[in-house]
C-alpha positions in Angstrom: 119.8 95.1 82.3 122.8 92.7 83.7 123.4 90.1 80.1 125.9 87.0 80.4 129.2 88.0 78.7 132.1 84.7 78.7 129.8 83.4 82.7 130.4 86.8 83.9 127.6 89.2 84.1 128.0 92.5 82.5 128.7 94.1 85.8 131.6 92.2 86.6 132.8 93.1 82.7 132.6 96.6 83.7 134.6 96.2 87.1 136.7 93.8 85.4 137.7 96.8 82.4 138.2 99.4 84.9 140.7 97.4 86.9 142.5 96.1 83.6 142.5 100.1 82.7 144.2 100.7 86.0 147.4 98.4 85.6 147.6 98.7 82.4 149.9 101.9 83.0 152.2 99.5 85.2 155.1 98.4 84.4 155.0 94.0 83.1 155.7 92.9 86.5 153.5 94.5 88.3 150.5 93.9 86.2 152.0 90.3 86.1 151.4 89.8 89.6 148.3 91.9 89.9 147.2 89.3 87.0 147.9 86.3 88.6 146.4 87.6 91.7 143.1 88.2 90.6 143.5 85.2 88.5 143.7 83.2 92.4 141.8 84.9 94.0 138.8 85.3 91.0 135.9 83.5 92.8 136.0 85.9 96.1 136.2 89.0 93.5 133.4 88.0 91.9 130.9 86.6 94.7 131.6 90.7 95.9 129.4 91.6 92.7 126.5 88.8 92.4 123.1 90.2 93.2 121.4 88.2 95.9 117.8 87.4 94.8 116.6 89.0 97.8 116.7 92.2 96.2 114.3 93.5 93.0 114.9 97.4 93.3 116.4 99.9 95.5 116.1 103.7 94.8 117.0 104.9 98.6 120.9 106.0 98.9 122.8 105.3 100.6 122.0 102.0 100.1 122.9 99.1 103.3 121.0 95.5 103.8 121.7 93.0 106.3 121.5 89.3 104.7 121.5 86.7 107.3 121.6 82.5 105.9 120.6 80.4 108.9 121.9 77.4 106.7 126.0 78.9 107.0 125.1 81.0 110.0 126.5 83.4 107.8 125.7 87.4 108.0 126.4 90.1 104.9 126.2 93.4 104.7 125.2 94.6 101.0 125.5 98.4 99.4 125.9 100.0 96.3 128.2 102.2 95.4 128.2 105.4 93.5 127.7 103.7 89.9 125.0 102.3 91.6 126.9 98.6 91.2 125.5 96.4 94.5 129.4 95.2 96.2 129.6 93.4 99.7 131.0 95.7 102.7 130.9 92.6 105.5 131.0 89.4 105.8 130.6 87.3 109.0 130.1 84.2 111.0 127.2 84.7 113.2 125.0 82.5 115.4 121.1 82.2 115.0 118.3 80.4 117.0 119.1 76.7 118.8 116.5 75.6 117.0 115.9 75.6 113.1 113.2 76.5 111.4 110.8 80.1 111.0 109.7 81.5 114.4 106.3 81.0 115.5 106.2 81.0 119.2 107.4 82.6 122.5 110.0 80.5 123.6 110.6 78.0 120.9 114.4 79.6 120.5 113.6 80.0 116.5 114.8 82.6 114.3 112.1 84.4 112.2 112.9 84.6 108.9 111.7 87.4 105.7 112.1 91.4 106.0 112.7 93.1 109.0 113.9 96.5 109.7 115.9 97.9 112.7 113.8 99.9 115.0 116.2 101.3 117.5 120.0 101.3 118.9 120.8 99.4 122.5 124.2 101.2 123.5 126.4 99.0 125.3 126.1 100.6 128.9 122.4 99.8 129.2 123.2 95.9 128.3 123.8 93.4 130.2 127.2 91.8 129.2 125.1 88.8 127.3 124.6 91.1 124.5 128.2 92.5 123.9 128.7 95.8 123.1 125.2 96.7 121.5 122.4 95.6 120.4 119.6 96.6 117.4 115.8 95.0 117.7 113.8 94.6 115.0 110.3 94.5 114.2 109.6 91.5 114.8 106.5 90.3 115.3 106.5 93.0 111.9 102.5 93.6 110.3 102.2 90.0 108.6 103.6 88.1 111.6 100.6 89.2 113.4 98.1 88.1 110.7 99.5 84.6 111.0 99.8 83.8 114.6 103.6 84.4 115.2 104.2 85.4 118.7 106.9 86.4 120.5 109.3 89.3 121.2 112.4 90.7 121.5 114.4 89.2 118.6 117.6 91.6 118.2 121.4 91.7 116.3 123.6 92.0 118.8 126.6 91.0 120.2 128.5 89.0 122.8 130.9 88.5 125.3 131.2 84.9 125.0 132.8 82.5 122.1 130.5 82.7 119.6 129.3 79.0 118.4 126.9 78.4 115.4 123.1 78.2 116.3 123.7 79.4 120.3 120.7 81.8 120.3 117.8 82.5 121.6 116.5 83.5 118.4 118.5 86.2 118.4 120.8 87.2 115.6 124.3 87.4 117.2 128.0 88.4 116.2 131.3 88.7 117.6 131.6 91.9 119.3 134.5 93.7 116.6 132.2 92.2 113.6 129.1 94.6 115.6 131.1 97.3 115.7 132.3 97.5 111.9 129.4 97.5 110.7 127.3 99.7 113.3 128.0 103.1 111.0 126.1 101.0 107.9 122.3 100.4 110.0 120.3 103.5 109.2 117.3 102.8 111.7 114.1 102.8 110.4 115.4 102.3 106.5 118.4 99.7 106.8 116.4 95.7 106.7 117.6 92.7 108.2 116.7 89.6 105.7 116.8 86.7 107.4 116.7 83.1 104.9 117.7 80.0 105.1 119.5 79.3 101.9 120.7 82.7 100.3 120.2 82.7 96.6 121.9 84.9 93.8 120.4 86.5 90.3 122.1 86.4 86.6 120.1 89.6 85.7 119.4 92.7 88.1 117.2 95.0 88.1 113.7 91.9 87.0 113.1 94.7 84.4 109.0 93.4 83.7 109.2 92.2 87.5 109.6 95.9 88.8 107.4 97.4 86.3 104.6 95.2 87.3 105.4 96.2 91.5 105.6 99.9 90.3 102.3 99.6 88.7 100.5 98.5 91.1 102.2 100.3 93.7 101.4 103.8 91.9 97.8 102.7 91.2 97.3 102.1 95.0 98.8 106.0 95.9 96.6 107.3 92.5 93.6 106.0 93.2 93.5 108.0 96.7 92.2 110.7 94.2 89.5 109.2 93.2 85.7 109.7 94.3 85.4 106.4 95.2 87.4 103.7 97.3 86.8 100.8 94.7 89.7 102.0 93.1 91.8 102.0 96.1 90.9 98.5 97.2 91.0 97.2 93.7 94.8 97.1 94.6 94.7 94.7 97.9 94.1 91.0 97.7 90.8 89.6 98.6 91.9 87.7 101.9 92.9 91.4 103.3 90.2 94.4 103.7 92.4 97.1 104.7 91.1 100.0 107.1 89.3 102.8 105.1 87.1 104.1 108.0 88.9 107.4 106.9 88.2 107.4 103.7 84.8 109.9 104.2 87.3 112.0 106.5 90.0 112.5 103.5 87.2 113.3 100.5 86.1 116.2 102.5 90.0 117.3 103.2 90.6 117.1 99.4 87.7 118.9 98.7 88.4 121.9 100.7 91.9 122.3 98.2 90.2 122.1 95.7 88.0 124.9 96.7 91.0 126.6 96.5 92.0 125.1 93.3 94.6 123.5 94.7 95.8 119.7 93.7 96.9 117.7 96.8 99.2 114.8 95.2 100.8 112.1 96.6 104.8 110.7 95.8 106.5 107.8 97.1 110.1 108.5 97.4 113.2 106.5 98.0 111.3 103.1 96.8 113.1 99.6 98.2 111.8 96.4 97.0 112.7 93.1 98.6 111.8 89.5 98.3 111.6 86.2 100.0 110.0 83.4 98.9 106.9 84.4 97.5 106.2 87.9 99.1 107.5 91.4 98.6 108.1 93.9 101.1 108.4 97.3 100.0 109.3 100.0 101.7 109.6 104.0 100.9 108.4 107.7 102.4 105.3 108.4 101.7 105.1 112.7 100.8 102.2 115.1 100.1 102.8 117.8 98.2 100.2 120.8 97.2 102.1 123.8 95.0 105.5 124.1 96.2 104.7 122.5 100.1 105.3 119.0 100.9 105.3 116.9 104.0 106.9 113.5 105.0 103.6 111.3 106.4 106.6 108.9 107.5 107.3 105.4 106.3 104.8 102.8 104.8 105.2 99.6 104.4 103.6 97.2 101.5 103.6 93.6 101.6 102.4 92.2 98.7 101.9 88.4 97.5 100.4 87.2 94.2 97.1 86.0 93.8 95.2 83.0 92.4 95.8 84.6 89.0 99.5 85.3 89.6 98.5 89.4 89.5 100.9 90.7 92.6 98.1 92.1 95.4 98.5 94.0 98.9 98.4 91.4 102.0 99.5 94.5 104.6 100.1 98.1 104.5 101.6 99.6 108.3 103.6 102.7 108.4 106.8 101.5 109.9 107.3 104.9 111.3 105.1 107.2 111.4 106.2 111.2 112.9 106.1 110.7 116.3 103.2 113.5 116.6 100.8 111.9 114.5 101.2 108.4 116.7 98.6 109.0 119.0 96.0 109.7 116.6 95.7 106.4 115.6 94.9 106.9 111.6 98.7 107.8 110.7 97.0 109.0 107.2 94.3 111.4 108.0 96.3 112.9 111.2 99.2 113.6 108.5 97.5 115.2 106.7 95.4 117.7 108.9 98.7 118.7 110.2 99.6 119.3 106.1 96.9 120.9 106.2 97.0 123.6 109.5 100.8 123.8 108.6 100.1 124.5 104.6 100.6 128.1 104.6 97.5 130.5 105.7 99.2 133.9 104.2 99.5 132.1 100.8 95.9 131.3 101.1 95.1 134.1 102.0 96.9 136.1 99.2 95.3 134.2 96.8 91.8 134.4 97.7 92.2 138.1 97.9 93.9 138.3 94.3 90.8 135.9 93.2 88.3 137.7 95.0 89.6 140.9 92.9 88.9 139.4 89.7 85.7 138.1 90.3 85.0 142.0 91.2 86.0 142.7 88.2 84.4 140.4 86.2 81.1 142.0 87.2 79.6 138.7 87.5 77.9 137.9 91.1 77.8 134.1 91.5 81.6 133.9 91.5 81.8 137.2 93.4 78.9 136.4 96.2 81.3 132.5 96.4 83.0 134.8 98.7 81.7 136.4 101.8 80.4 134.1 104.5 76.8 134.0 105.3 77.0 136.1 108.1 78.8 139.3 106.6 77.8 142.6 107.2 79.3 145.8 105.9 77.7 149.4 105.6 74.8 148.5 107.4 73.9 145.4 104.6 73.8 141.7 105.3 75.3 139.2 103.1 71.9 139.6 100.7 71.9 142.9 100.1 75.5 144.1 99.9 75.6 141.3 96.9 72.1 143.0 95.3 73.6 146.3 96.1 76.8 144.9 94.1 74.9 143.7 91.5 72.8 147.2 90.5 76.6 148.7 90.2 77.4 145.5 88.1 74.2 146.8 85.6 75.5 150.9 85.8 79.0 150.7 84.5 79.7 149.2 81.4 83.3 148.3 83.3 85.2 148.2 87.3 88.5 147.4 87.4 90.1 146.9 90.8 93.6 145.8 91.9 96.1 146.1 95.1 98.6 147.8 95.2 101.8 146.4 97.3 101.8 143.6 99.7 99.0 142.5 101.9 99.6 143.0 105.9 97.9 139.8 107.2 97.4 139.4 110.7 96.1 136.5 112.4 93.3 137.2 114.7 93.2 133.2 116.1 92.3 130.1 114.9 90.7 130.5 111.9 90.7 134.5 111.3 92.3 136.5 110.0 92.9 140.7 109.3 94.2 141.6 105.7 94.8 145.4 104.6 96.0 146.5 101.5 95.8 149.9 99.5 92.8 148.9 96.9 92.5 150.9 93.5 89.2 150.7 91.9 88.1 152.6 88.5 84.8 152.4 87.0 83.2 154.0 83.7 81.8 156.3 86.5 83.8 156.4 89.4 87.7 156.1 90.5 89.6 156.1 93.6 92.7 154.6 95.7 92.6 153.7 99.4 93.2 151.8 101.9 90.9 148.6 102.5 90.3 146.7 105.2 89.1 142.2 104.9 88.4 141.1 108.6 88.0 137.2 107.3 86.9 133.9 108.9 87.1 130.2 108.0 83.8 129.1 106.4 83.5 125.5 105.1 87.5 125.4 104.5 87.5 128.6 102.9 88.6 132.0 103.9 85.8 134.2 103.2 85.2 138.1 104.1 83.0 138.7 106.7 83.6 142.2 107.4 84.7 144.5 104.5 86.1 148.3 105.7 86.8 151.0 103.4 89.8 153.0 105.7 90.1 155.9 103.4 
């Protein structure tokens, strides 16, 4: 946490000490000259390390953010150094909409206010000369703009081939070409925000730990509620004024039960969480991950918009996907589309290996119920159906004092189309009355979300 020390915030003091340590080893003349310069340019030095009040919490690396102040027609690019300190990488004059205020309607020649993200880049060769050396469209109108009835489109950050004048655009943010070129490398599409405010403020304390703690509690509580049986805990994170789409909840419970049937716990993770504030609204951006065992998948970049309720508690008022993977876009339900893709990609051979080992363990336990759960309804072997097979095995369990069944070496697994597999391995069988070793073949089928045996063949 940054505290106040002799009028300077703690990060200023740290930087000043580093600077002083560097010049201490120099000669006194050089030290005096640099000391004089530091006093003369102190205002500029300190301005570079003040933290704008739009930043609440940042985890993404490398971190960059574009901040536009309409009142002064100024654009800054902020970044973080290796020690986690903010610094001002660029400061340029800019031009926003001809008409003051937040954009509301198409053609009102205003620049929107809020937190936006760069979606793509247009190169100079594809642009009309008015856009200069390049353009970066942002996501206006975003989810919240559309909820609030704001209209219009094609709001870009771009260059210009004419003289830059204040408030001279149709709503875009324009820069001189050489300045746009200087900052292009600082823009990470679908991650770097462009935060547009009327007047930029600064904070004396960063991070504001209590604020960050409360927001993280809300966000992680929302994420963890996905693992509950009821959607009521999930909805508790939302504002009473916003009802999210939960038509996918029953599909999610079915998918989760399929993993649980194989003792696999599906976990959600939030990676690279950044939080920004404009007015009373907080915008969170993060990569939404799903994990099962050692396998994981990035489901896409998610946004959460949060505002205080009537009691001052932050609640979610919007939850769009900024960038679901392109393969998931046609599905219309990115979360379930991503989870279904993850389920299909989940290593089938690992699942089959665990299933065979668990089946051998259940066989050795001589408990017929867990053993029988590994057999498909349509199972047949040695002229017996599933019911007759289990009755036969139950008789052997009573006949022998013990049964120990193991496999030797790896499984030979061959996929035979969707939901079918063939497994061969060396089986070592030993009981109180009989022992043998040889090749076993299992034909497997997916049934009720699990791999089950529908043929069992002793190949000798």
